[in-house]
PAPABA-987104 format. One record per atom (N, C-alpha, C): chain; residue in three letters; x, y, z; atom name; residue number from 1. Coordinates in nm, 4 decimals, padded with zeros to 6 digits. Example, Ala and Ser with C-alpha at 12.3 -4.5 7.8 and 13.67 -1.06 7.14 Angstrom:
% residues 2
R chain resn       c1       c2       c3 name resi
R     A  ALA  01.3190 -00.5690  00.7800    N    1
R     A  ALA  01.2300 -00.4500  00.7800   CA    1
R     A  ALA  01.3200 -00.3300  00.7800    C    1
R     A  SER  01.2850 -00.2250  00.7080    N    2
R     A  SER  01.3670 -00.1060  00.7140   CA    2
R     A  SER  01.2900  00.0030  00.7870    C    2
***
This chain:
% residues 126
R chain resn       c1       c2       c3 name resi
R     A  MET -03.8940 -00.3949 -00.0603    N    1
R     A  MET -03.9928 -00.3033 -00.1144   CA    1
R     A  MET -04.0055 -00.1813 -00.0224    C    1
R     A  ASN -04.0327 -00.0698 -00.0810    N    2
R     A  ASN -04.0494  00.0542 -00.0056   CA    2
R     A  ASN -04.1690  00.0426  00.0890    C    2
R     A  GLU -04.1448  00.0639  00.2155    N    3
R     A  GLU -04.2488  00.0486  00.3173   CA    3
R     A  GLU -04.3590  00.1536  00.3061    C    3
R     A  HIS -04.3304  00.2664  00.2393    N    4
R     A  HIS -04.4285  00.3748  00.2326   CA    4
R     A  HIS -04.5238  00.3616  00.1149    C    4
R     A  VAL -04.5035  00.2601  00.0324    N    5
R     A  VAL -04.5922  00.2387 -00.0804   CA    5
R     A  VAL -04.7213  00.1767 -00.0293    C    5
R     A  LYS -04.8328  00.2430 -00.0593    N    6
R     A  LYS -04.9618  00.1863 -00.0185   CA    6
R     A  LYS -04.9962  00.0720 -00.1129    C    6
R     A  ARG -05.0352 -00.0387 -00.0544    N    7
R     A  ARG -05.0758 -00.1542 -00.1344   CA    7
R     A  ARG -05.2203 -00.1342 -00.1761    C    7
R     A  LYS -05.2504 -00.1624 -00.3029    N    8
R     A  LYS -05.3852 -00.1416 -00.3563   CA    8
R     A  LYS -05.4712 -00.2642 -00.3325    C    8
R     A  ILE -05.5900 -00.2396 -00.2786    N    9
R     A  ILE -05.6870 -00.3464 -00.2590   CA    9
R     A  ILE -05.8160 -00.3066 -00.3294    C    9
R     A  LEU -05.8594 -00.3936 -00.4189    N   10
R     A  LEU -05.9866 -00.3751 -00.4865   CA   10
R     A  LEU -06.0915 -00.4505 -00.4048    C   10
R     A  ILE -06.1892 -00.3784 -00.3541    N   11
R     A  ILE -06.2952 -00.4392 -00.2727   CA   11
R     A  ILE -06.4238 -00.4394 -00.3545    C   11
R     A  VAL -06.4708 -00.5602 -00.3826    N   12
R     A  VAL -06.5912 -00.5772 -00.4629   CA   12
R     A  VAL -06.7042 -00.6146 -00.3679    C   12
R     A  GLU -06.7875 -00.5157 -00.3384    N   13
R     A  GLU -06.8898 -00.5318 -00.2341   CA   13
R     A  GLU -07.0075 -00.4414 -00.2688    C   13
R     A  ASP -07.1298 -00.4941 -00.2600    N   14
R     A  ASP -07.2459 -00.4115 -00.2917   CA   14
R     A  ASP -07.3258 -00.3707 -00.1675    C   14
R     A  ASP -07.2801 -00.4074 -00.0507    N   15
R     A  ASP -07.3480 -00.3712  00.0742   CA   15
R     A  ASP -07.2907 -00.2384  00.1243    C   15
R     A  GLU -07.3726 -00.1313  00.1161    N   16
R     A  GLU -07.3260  00.0034  00.1530   CA   16
R     A  GLU -07.2728  00.0101  00.2962    C   16
R     A  MET -07.3390 -00.0582  00.3874    N   17
R     A  MET -07.2955 -00.0549  00.5269   CA   17
R     A  MET -07.1551 -00.1162  00.5412    C   17
R     A  LEU -07.1336 -00.2280  00.4740    N   18
R     A  LEU -07.0012 -00.2914  00.4788   CA   18
R     A  LEU -06.8948 -00.2029  00.4140    C   18
R     A  ILE -06.9302 -00.1368  00.3056    N   19
R     A  ILE -06.8352 -00.0467  00.2389   CA   19
R     A  ILE -06.7902  00.0616  00.3365    C   19
R     A  GLU -06.8845  00.1211  00.4094    N   20
R     A  GLU -06.8505  00.2253  00.5058   CA   20
R     A  GLU -06.7612  00.1702  00.6175    C   20
R     A  ILE -06.7901  00.0501  00.6615    N   21
R     A  ILE -06.7081 -00.0134  00.7665   CA   21
R     A  ILE -06.5662 -00.0371  00.7150    C   21
R     A  TYR -06.5547 -00.0894  00.5927    N   22
R     A  TYR -06.4218 -00.1108  00.5325   CA   22
R     A  TYR -06.3457  00.0215  00.5249    C   22
R     A  LYS -06.4148  00.1266  00.4797    N   23
R     A  LYS -06.3492  00.2573  00.4660   CA   23
R     A  LYS -06.2955  00.3053  00.6004    C   23
R     A  LYS -06.3783  00.2971  00.7026    N   24
R     A  LYS -06.3355  00.3440  00.8350   CA   24
R     A  LYS -06.2166  00.2634  00.8863    C   24
R     A  LYS -06.2175  00.1339  00.8628    N   25
R     A  LYS -06.1134  00.0468  00.9172   CA   25
R     A  LYS -05.9812  00.0589  00.8405    C   25
R     A  PHE -05.9896  00.0655  00.7091    N   26
R     A  PHE -05.8678  00.0500  00.6290   CA   26
R     A  PHE -05.8107  00.1771  00.5681    C   26
R     A  GLU -05.8891  00.2804  00.5467    N   27
R     A  GLU -05.8357  00.3958  00.4745   CA   27
R     A  GLU -05.7309  00.4724  00.5530    C   27
R     A  LYS -05.7308  00.4605  00.6848    N   28
R     A  LYS -05.6272  00.5282  00.7624   CA   28
R     A  LYS -05.4982  00.4461  00.7657    C   28
R     A  GLY -05.5064  00.3259  00.7172    N   29
R     A  GLY -05.3920  00.2347  00.7242   CA   29
R     A  GLY -05.3010  00.2447  00.6043    C   29
R     A  ASP -05.2364  00.1353  00.5766    N   30
R     A  ASP -05.1358  00.1331  00.4718   CA   30
R     A  ASP -05.1891  00.0749  00.3417    C   30
R     A  PHE -05.3195  00.0900  00.3191    N   31
R     A  PHE -05.3806  00.0380  00.1973   CA   31
R     A  PHE -05.4456  00.1505  00.1183    C   31
R     A  GLU -05.4396  00.1389 -00.0131    N   32
R     A  GLU -05.5186  00.2249 -00.1010   CA   32
R     A  GLU -05.6382  00.1401 -00.1422    C   32
R     A  LEU -05.7584  00.1877 -00.1126    N   33
R     A  LEU -05.8786  00.1097 -00.1395   CA   33
R     A  LEU -05.9486  00.1570 -00.2654    C   33
R     A  ILE -05.9935  00.0602 -00.3432    N   34
R     A  ILE -06.0726  00.0877 -00.4627   CA   34
R     A  ILE -06.2019  00.0083 -00.4436    C   34
R     A  PHE -06.3155  00.0765 -00.4450    N   35
R     A  PHE -06.4441  00.0094 -00.4233   CA   35
R     A  PHE -06.5230  00.0003 -00.5525    C   35
R     A  VAL -06.5777 -00.1168 -00.5785    N   36
R     A  VAL -06.6731 -00.1350 -00.6877   CA   36
R     A  VAL -06.7867 -00.2222 -00.6350    C   36
R     A  LYS -06.9006 -00.2179 -00.7056    N   37
R     A  LYS -07.0194 -00.2851 -00.6530   CA   37
R     A  LYS -07.0649 -00.4065 -00.7324    C   37
R     A  ASP -06.9972 -00.4381 -00.8436    N   38
R     A  ASP -07.0363 -00.5587 -00.9169   CA   38
R     A  ASP -06.9184 -00.6183 -00.9915    C   38
R     A  GLY -06.9394 -00.7380 -01.0416    N   39
R     A  GLY -06.8332 -00.8133 -01.1075   CA   39
R     A  GLY -06.7799 -00.7482 -01.2336    C   39
R     A  LYS -06.8677 -00.6822 -01.3111    N   40
R     A  LYS -06.8223 -00.6149 -01.4339   CA   40
R     A  LYS -06.7230 -00.5043 -01.3999    C   40
R     A  GLN -06.7607 -00.4216 -01.3019    N   41
R     A  GLN -06.6705 -00.3137 -01.2597   CA   41
R     A  GLN -06.5407 -00.3728 -01.2045    C   41
R     A  ALA -06.5508 -00.4834 -01.1336    N   42
R     A  ALA -06.4325 -00.5465 -01.0750   CA   42
R     A  ALA -06.3326 -00.5849 -01.1830    C   42
R     A  MET -06.3803 -00.6440 -01.2903    N   43
R     A  MET -06.2894 -00.6848 -01.3980   CA   43
R     A  MET -06.2245 -00.5642 -01.4639    C   43
R     A  ARG -06.3045 -00.4589 -01.4864    N   44
R     A  ARG -06.2505 -00.3366 -01.5468   CA   44
R     A  ARG -06.1424 -00.2741 -01.4588    C   44
R     A  GLU -06.1740 -00.2591 -01.3292    N   45
R     A  GLU -06.0799 -00.1956 -01.2368   CA   45
R     A  GLU -05.9546 -00.2812 -01.2139    C   45
R     A  ALA -05.9720 -00.4117 -01.2111    N   46
R     A  ALA -05.8553 -00.4998 -01.1925   CA   46
R     A  ALA -05.7566 -00.4810 -01.3074    C   46
R     A  LYS -05.8084 -00.4674 -01.4281    N   47
R     A  LYS -05.7209 -00.4476 -01.5448   CA   47
R     A  LYS -05.6537 -00.3108 -01.5434    C   47
R     A  SER -05.7303 -00.2073 -01.5082    N   48
R     A  SER -05.6739 -00.0724 -01.5174   CA   48
R     A  SER -05.5902 -00.0341 -01.3958    C   48
R     A  LYS -05.6271 -00.0787 -01.2772    N   49
R     A  LYS -05.5582 -00.0352 -01.1548   CA   49
R     A  LYS -05.4531 -00.1346 -01.1041    C   49
R     A  LYS -05.4588 -00.2588 -01.1508    N   50
R     A  LYS -05.3624 -00.3627 -01.1092   CA   50
R     A  LYS -05.3457 -00.3688 -00.9562    C   50
R     A  PRO -05.4525 -00.4032 -00.8841    N   51
R     A  PRO -05.4413 -00.4092 -00.7378   CA   51
R     A  PRO -05.3510 -00.5236 -00.6926    C   51
R     A  ASP -05.3029 -00.5133 -00.5693    N   52
R     A  ASP -05.2217 -00.6194 -00.5101   CA   52
R     A  ASP -05.3098 -00.7341 -00.4626    C   52
R     A  LEU -05.4354 -00.7021 -00.4326    N   53
R     A  LEU -05.5281 -00.8007 -00.3785   CA   53
R     A  LEU -05.6705 -00.7586 -00.4126    C   53
R     A  ILE -05.7563 -00.8588 -00.4350    N   54
R     A  ILE -05.8985 -00.8327 -00.4571   CA   54
R     A  ILE -05.9770 -00.9059 -00.3498    C   54
R     A  LEU -06.0631 -00.8323 -00.2788    N   55
R     A  LEU -06.1603 -00.8935 -00.1879   CA   55
R     A  LEU -06.2904 -00.8990 -00.2662    C   55
R     A  LEU -06.3387 -01.0190 -00.2896    N   56
R     A  LEU -06.4505 -01.0385 -00.3823   CA   56
R     A  LEU -06.5692 -01.1039 -00.3142    C   56
R     A  ASP -06.6807 -01.0318 -00.3117    N   57
R     A  ASP -06.8058 -01.0872 -00.2607   CA   57
R     A  ASP -06.8613 -01.1826 -00.3666    C   57
R     A  LEU -06.9417 -01.2801 -00.3258    N   58
R     A  LEU -06.9994 -01.3733 -00.4225   CA   58
R     A  LEU -07.1350 -01.3288 -00.4756    C   58
R     A  VAL -07.2188 -01.2750 -00.3884    N   59
R     A  VAL -07.3553 -01.2399 -00.4284   CA   59
R     A  VAL -07.3578 -01.0929 -00.4687    C   59
R     A  MET -07.3670 -01.0712 -00.6014    N   60
R     A  MET -07.3648 -00.9356 -00.6550   CA   60
R     A  MET -07.4539 -00.9267 -00.7775    C   60
R     A  PRO -07.4931 -00.8040 -00.8129    N   61
R     A  PRO -07.5728 -00.7868 -00.9352   CA   61
R     A  PRO -07.4870 -00.8093 -01.0608    C   61
R     A  GLU -07.5519 -00.8295 -01.1715    N   62
R     A  GLU -07.4894 -00.8448 -01.3034   CA   62
R     A  GLU -07.4073 -00.9723 -01.3149    C   62
R     A  ILE -07.2856 -00.9689 -01.2652    N   63
R     A  ILE -07.1971 -01.0861 -01.2706   CA   63
R     A  ILE -07.1641 -01.1242 -01.1271    C   63
R     A  ASP -07.1906 -01.2491 -01.0893    N   64
R     A  ASP -07.1630 -01.2883 -00.9513   CA   64
R     A  ASP -07.0132 -01.3109 -00.9284    C   64
R     A  GLY -06.9769 -01.3333 -00.8049    N   65
R     A  GLY -06.8369 -01.3482 -00.7690   CA   65
R     A  GLY -06.7680 -01.4652 -00.8358    C   65
R     A  PHE -06.8399 -01.5757 -00.8530    N   66
R     A  PHE -06.7795 -01.6921 -00.9193   CA   66
R     A  PHE -06.7460 -01.6603 -01.0647    C   66
R     A  GLN -06.8395 -01.5938 -01.1338    N   67
R     A  GLN -06.8142 -01.5566 -01.2736   CA   67
R     A  GLN -06.6979 -01.4580 -01.2817    C   67
R     A  ALA -06.6979 -01.3585 -01.1938    N   68
R     A  ALA -06.5907 -01.2587 -01.1946   CA   68
R     A  ALA -06.4560 -01.3253 -01.1669    C   68
R     A  LEU -06.4516 -01.4148 -01.0687    N   69
R     A  LEU -06.3280 -01.4862 -01.0362   CA   69
R     A  LEU -06.2781 -01.5654 -01.1561    C   69
R     A  SER -06.3692 -01.6339 -01.2209    N   70
R     A  SER -06.3338 -01.7133 -01.3381   CA   70
R     A  SER -06.2740 -01.6248 -01.4477    C   70
R     A  PHE -06.3395 -01.5126 -01.4776    N   71
R     A  PHE -06.2881 -01.4204 -01.5793   CA   71
R     A  PHE -06.1524 -01.3640 -01.5390    C   71
R     A  LEU -06.1372 -01.3241 -01.4137    N   72
R     A  LEU -06.0109 -01.2667 -01.3656   CA   72
R     A  LEU -05.8960 -01.3664 -01.3802    C   72
R     A  LYS -05.9220 -01.4924 -01.3484    N   73
R     A  LYS -05.8162 -01.5937 -01.3532   CA   73
R     A  LYS -05.7858 -01.6396 -01.4952    C   73
R     A  GLU -05.8800 -01.6200 -01.5883    N   74
R     A  GLU -05.8565 -01.6573 -01.7279   CA   74
R     A  GLU -05.7838 -01.5480 -01.8050    C   74
R     A  ASP -05.7905 -01.4251 -01.7570    N   75
R     A  ASP -05.7323 -01.3110 -01.8274   CA   75
R     A  ASP -05.5832 -01.3001 -01.7931    C   75
R     A  PRO -05.4952 -01.3025 -01.8940    N   76
R     A  PRO -05.3506 -01.2935 -01.8674   CA   76
R     A  PRO -05.3106 -01.1675 -01.7887    C   76
R     A  GLU -05.3874 -01.0581 -01.8034    N   77
R     A  GLU -05.3542 -00.9334 -01.7341   CA   77
R     A  GLU -05.3884 -00.9375 -01.5852    C   77
R     A  THR -05.4805 -01.0243 -01.5460    N   78
R     A  THR -05.5260 -01.0244 -01.4071   CA   78
R     A  THR -05.5091 -01.1600 -01.3372    C   78
R     A  LYS -05.4622 -01.2602 -01.4082    N   79
R     A  LYS -05.4603 -01.3958 -01.3513   CA   79
R     A  LYS -05.3712 -01.4107 -01.2285    C   79
R     A  ASP -05.2701 -01.3254 -01.2136    N   80
R     A  ASP -05.1772 -01.3384 -01.1010   CA   80
R     A  ASP -05.2171 -01.2560 -00.9782    C   80
R     A  ILE -05.3256 -01.1795 -00.9887    N   81
R     A  ILE -05.3713 -01.1017 -00.8732   CA   81
R     A  ILE -05.4369 -01.1973 -00.7739    C   81
R     A  LYS -05.3963 -01.1873 -00.6477    N   82
R     A  LYS -05.4587 -01.2721 -00.5454   CA   82
R     A  LYS -05.6021 -01.2261 -00.5229    C   82
R     A  VAL -05.6924 -01.3238 -00.5197    N   83
R     A  VAL -05.8340 -01.2954 -00.4968   CA   83
R     A  VAL -05.8788 -01.3717 -00.3726    C   83
R     A  VAL -05.9328 -01.2981 -00.2765    N   84
R     A  VAL -05.9866 -01.3590 -00.1551   CA   84
R     A  VAL -06.1370 -01.3385 -00.1583    C   84
R     A  ILE -06.2097 -01.4489 -00.1519    N   85
R     A  ILE -06.3553 -01.4416 -00.1491   CA   85
R     A  ILE -06.3982 -01.4031 -00.0076    C   85
R     A  THR -06.4870 -01.3043  00.0005    N   86
R     A  THR -06.5483 -01.2682  00.1289   CA   86
R     A  THR -06.6981 -01.2827  00.1088    C   86
R     A  SER -06.7586 -01.3723  00.1851    N   87
R     A  SER -06.8993 -01.4011  00.1623   CA   87
R     A  SER -06.9675 -01.4458  00.2901    C   87
R     A  ASN -07.0988 -01.4358  00.2917    N   88
R     A  ASN -07.1758 -01.4935  00.4018   CA   88
R     A  ASN -07.2166 -01.6365  00.3704    C   88
R     A  ILE -07.1914 -01.6793  00.2485    N   89
R     A  ILE -07.2173 -01.8184  00.2107   CA   89
R     A  ILE -07.1086 -01.9036  00.2744    C   89
R     A  SER -07.1490 -02.0086  00.3437    N   90
R     A  SER -07.0459 -02.0861  00.4131   CA   90
R     A  SER -07.0490 -02.2352  00.3799    C   90
R     A  GLN -07.1208 -02.2744  00.2750    N   91
R     A  GLN -07.1225 -02.4157  00.2379   CA   91
R     A  GLN -06.9867 -02.4595  00.1835    C   91
R     A  GLU -06.9467 -02.5790  00.2209    N   92
R     A  GLU -06.8190 -02.6349  00.1740   CA   92
R     A  GLU -06.8124 -02.6394  00.0220    C   92
R     A  SER -06.9247 -02.6722 -00.0436    N   93
R     A  SER -06.9244 -02.6821 -00.1901   CA   93
R     A  SER -06.8906 -02.5476 -00.2540    C   93
R     A  GLU -06.9388 -02.4391 -00.1936    N   94
R     A  GLU -06.9094 -02.3054 -00.2463   CA   94
R     A  GLU -06.7619 -02.2717 -00.2244    C   94
R     A  LYS -06.7109 -02.3054 -00.1082    N   95
R     A  LYS -06.5679 -02.2819 -00.0801   CA   95
R     A  LYS -06.4820 -02.3595 -00.1789    C   95
R     A  ARG -06.5171 -02.4856 -00.1987    N   96
R     A  ARG -06.4397 -02.5714 -00.2899   CA   96
R     A  ARG -06.4410 -02.5136 -00.4314    C   96
R     A  LYS -06.5592 -02.4717 -00.4770    N   97
R     A  LYS -06.5716 -02.4131 -00.6111   CA   97
R     A  LYS -06.4820 -02.2901 -00.6251    C   97
R     A  ALA -06.4835 -02.2026 -00.5246    N   98
R     A  ALA -06.4013 -02.0803 -00.5291   CA   98
R     A  ALA -06.2528 -02.1157 -00.5361    C   98
R     A  MET -06.2109 -02.2119 -00.4576    N   99
R     A  MET -06.0691 -02.2505 -00.4566   CA   99
R     A  MET -06.0296 -02.3137 -00.5906    C   99
R     A  GLU -06.1194 -02.3945 -00.6474    N  100
R     A  GLU -06.0920 -02.4564 -00.7779   CA  100
R     A  GLU -06.0804 -02.3516 -00.8876    C  100
R     A  LEU -06.1552 -02.2430 -00.8740    N  101
R     A  LEU -06.1496 -02.1353 -00.9734   CA  101
R     A  LEU -06.0263 -02.0460 -00.9552    C  101
R     A  GLY -05.9530 -02.0650 -00.8453    N  102
R     A  GLY -05.8282 -01.9912 -00.8286   CA  102
R     A  GLY -05.8236 -01.8921 -00.7143    C  102
R     A  ALA -05.9242 -01.8923 -00.6270    N  103
R     A  ALA -05.9205 -01.8010 -00.5122   CA  103
R     A  ALA -05.8049 -01.8381 -00.4193    C  103
R     A  ALA -05.7446 -01.7370 -00.3581    N  104
R     A  ALA -05.6363 -01.7610 -00.2617   CA  104
R     A  ALA -05.6925 -01.8069 -00.1279    C  104
R     A  ASP -05.8161 -01.7628 -00.0990    N  105
R     A  ASP -05.8789 -01.7999  00.0274   CA  105
R     A  ASP -06.0277 -01.7690  00.0182    C  105
R     A  PHE -06.1018 -01.8212  00.1147    N  106
R     A  PHE -06.2460 -01.8000  00.1221   CA  106
R     A  PHE -06.2772 -01.7657  00.2662    C  106
R     A  LEU -06.3153 -01.6420  00.2910    N  107
R     A  LEU -06.3433 -01.5978  00.4268   CA  107
R     A  LEU -06.4927 -01.5737  00.4436    C  107
R     A  VAL -06.5492 -01.6370  00.5443    N  108
R     A  VAL -06.6908 -01.6163  00.5749   CA  108
R     A  VAL -06.7002 -01.4899  00.6602    C  108
R     A  LYS -06.7726 -01.3903  00.6093    N  109
R     A  LYS -06.7778 -01.2580  00.6735   CA  109
R     A  LYS -06.8134 -01.2653  00.8218    C  109
R     A  SER -06.9093 -01.3490  00.8551    N  110
R     A  SER -06.9553 -01.3543  00.9946   CA  110
R     A  SER -06.8527 -01.4182  01.0881    C  110
R     A  ASN -06.7501 -01.4832  01.0316    N  111
R     A  ASN -06.6482 -01.5491  01.1145   CA  111
R     A  ASN -06.5272 -01.4605  01.1433    C  111
R     A  PHE -06.5214 -01.3411  01.0838    N  112
R     A  PHE -06.4046 -01.2546  01.0975   CA  112
R     A  PHE -06.4456 -01.1158  01.1426    C  112
R     A  ASP -06.3707 -01.0597  01.2381    N  113
R     A  ASP -06.3900 -00.9176  01.2629   CA  113
R     A  ASP -06.2893 -00.8436  01.1751    C  113
R     A  LEU -06.3015 -00.7138  01.1669    N  114
R     A  LEU -06.2175 -00.6391  01.0721   CA  114
R     A  LEU -06.0699 -00.6397  01.1079    C  114
R     A  SER -06.0373 -00.6506  01.2341    N  115
R     A  SER -05.8956 -00.6585  01.2719   CA  115
R     A  SER -05.8345 -00.7885  01.2215    C  115
R     A  GLN -05.9112 -00.8966  01.2333    N  116
R     A  GLN -05.8623 -01.0253  01.1806   CA  116
R     A  GLN -05.8504 -01.0185  01.0288    C  116
R     A  LEU -05.9481 -00.9549  00.9640    N  117
R     A  LEU -05.9438 -00.9412  00.8192   CA  117
R     A  LEU -05.8225 -00.8591  00.7770    C  117
R     A  ALA -05.7941 -00.7508  00.8471    N  118
R     A  ALA -05.6774 -00.6676  00.8154   CA  118
R     A  ALA -05.5492 -00.7488  00.8276    C  118
R     A  GLU -05.5406 -00.8323  00.9295    N  119
R     A  GLU -05.4231 -00.9167  00.9486   CA  119
R     A  GLU -05.4088 -01.0160  00.8332    C  119
R     A  LYS -05.5203 -01.0758  00.7932    N  120
R     A  LYS -05.5194 -01.1683  00.6787   CA  120
R     A  LYS -05.4726 -01.0982  00.5522    C  120
R     A  ILE -05.5235 -00.9771  00.5300    N  121
R     A  ILE -05.4853 -00.9010  00.4119   CA  121
R     A  ILE -05.3355 -00.8768  00.4102    C  121
R     A  ARG -05.2804 -00.8386  00.5244    N  122
R     A  ARG -05.1357 -00.8147  00.5321   CA  122
R     A  ARG -05.0570 -00.9413  00.4975    C  122
R     A  GLU -05.1070 -01.0566  00.5398    N  123
R     A  GLU -05.0406 -01.1837  00.5067   CA  123
R     A  GLU -05.0386 -01.2056  00.3561    C  123
R     A  TYR -05.1506 -01.1748  00.2887    N  124
R     A  TYR -05.1606 -01.2002  00.1458   CA  124
R     A  TYR -05.0781 -01.1058  00.0606    C  124
R     A  ILE -05.0533 -00.9853  00.1078    N  125
R     A  ILE -04.9829 -00.8895  00.0217   CA  125
R     A  ILE -04.8398 -00.8629  00.0655    C  125
R     A  LYS -04.7856 -00.9512  00.1451    N  126
R     A  LYS -04.6442 -00.9371  00.1828   CA  126
R     A  LYS -04.5559 -00.9512  00.0617    C  126
***
């Protein structure tokens, strides 16, 4: 694959401070970032932009991350997009539910700094 092609990442996050942190960390890199703030927008953008990876928060307005993940994995147009849950929820039951719904991984926000997250992202979109 052409090394100069920016990989698209759809970031579904409603925390403005985190959005700014993501922008500062990743926009200078080799990723094209698409930001949305809720599950409805996430489904729309996933269909139209076809990202290489989706970082999906669980706690959001309108449609939560579990519902959005379920819809994304049921839709033939988006079912093959890797979805990584990023959340502050760290209960095993929530992780298990996300994995059963088709998430590629479940990352607890407080357990990762952005450099580690960037490394994880690179692993998923190789």
